[in-house]
C-alpha positions as CSV (number, residue, x, y, z in Angstrom):
1,M,-6.7,1.5,-9.1
2,K,-3.8,3.0,-7.2
3,L,-3.2,2.4,-3.5
4,S,-3.0,6.2,-3.0
5,E,-6.5,6.6,-4.2
6,I,-8.4,4.4,-1.8
7,K,-10.4,5.6,1.2
8,N,-9.7,4.7,4.9
9,N,-10.9,1.3,6.2
10,K,-11.0,-0.2,2.8
11,K,-9.6,-3.7,2.2
12,L,-8.1,-4.5,-1.2
13,K,-5.8,-6.9,-2.9
14,I,-2.3,-5.9,-4.1
15,E,-2.0,-6.6,-7.9
16,K,1.3,-5.0,-9.0
17,I,4.2,-3.0,-7.6
18,D,5.9,-0.6,-10.0
19,F,9.2,-0.3,-8.1
20,H,12.6,-1.7,-9.1
21,G,15.7,-2.8,-7.2
22,I,16.2,-2.3,-3.5
23,K,12.9,-0.4,-2.9
24,K,10.8,-3.2,-4.4
25,R,12.7,-5.8,-2.4
26,R,12.1,-3.8,0.8
27,L,8.4,-3.6,0.2
28,Y,8.3,-7.4,-0.5
29,D,10.1,-7.9,2.9
30,L,7.4,-5.9,4.6
31,G,4.6,-8.0,3.1
32,F,3.7,-6.0,0.0
33,I,3.3,-9.0,-2.2
34,P,0.9,-9.4,-5.2
35,G,-2.2,-11.3,-3.9
36,Q,-1.8,-10.0,-0.3
37,T,-4.7,-8.1,1.3
38,I,-4.0,-4.5,2.3
39,E,-6.1,-2.1,4.3
40,K,-5.8,1.7,4.5
41,M,-6.1,2.6,8.1
42,Y,-5.4,6.3,8.6
43,S,-4.4,9.4,6.6
44,S,-2.4,12.3,7.9
45,V,-3.0,15.9,6.9
46,F,-3.2,16.1,3.1
47,N,-3.1,12.3,2.9
48,N,0.7,12.3,3.0
49,P,1.8,9.9,4.5
50,S,-0.9,7.3,5.0
51,C,-1.0,4.2,7.3
52,Y,-1.6,0.8,5.7
53,K,-2.1,-2.6,7.4
54,V,-0.4,-5.6,5.7
55,K,-0.2,-9.0,7.5
56,D,-0.9,-7.5,11.0
57,T,1.8,-4.8,10.5
58,F,1.1,-1.1,10.2
59,I,3.3,0.7,7.6
60,A,3.3,4.4,6.6
61,L,3.8,5.2,2.9
62,R,4.2,8.5,1.2
63,K,1.6,9.3,-1.5
64,E,4.1,9.1,-4.3
65,D,5.1,5.6,-3.2
66,A,1.5,4.4,-2.7
67,Y,0.7,5.6,-6.2
68,K,3.1,3.0,-7.6
69,I,1.2,0.1,-6.1
70,E,-1.9,-1.2,-8.0
71,V,-4.7,-2.7,-6.1
72,S,-8.1,-4.3,-6.9
73,N,-11.2,-5.3,-4.9
74,E,-10.9,-8.6,-3.0
């Protein structure tokens, strides 16, 4: 399932990140690592962007970026 499809307050595990180059490296630096737990905290109007919690850090991602991150149940 894609990260952009989950509901608020749902905890999942990151499986795969479909970015390449500097953007993938930046997400890794922020804690978006396969196997890491992620939780969708809040959604803005039209769900774009949404706020996610990774390693006690809150990060906003646009829907098109969250769509490139695959997650599964813990």
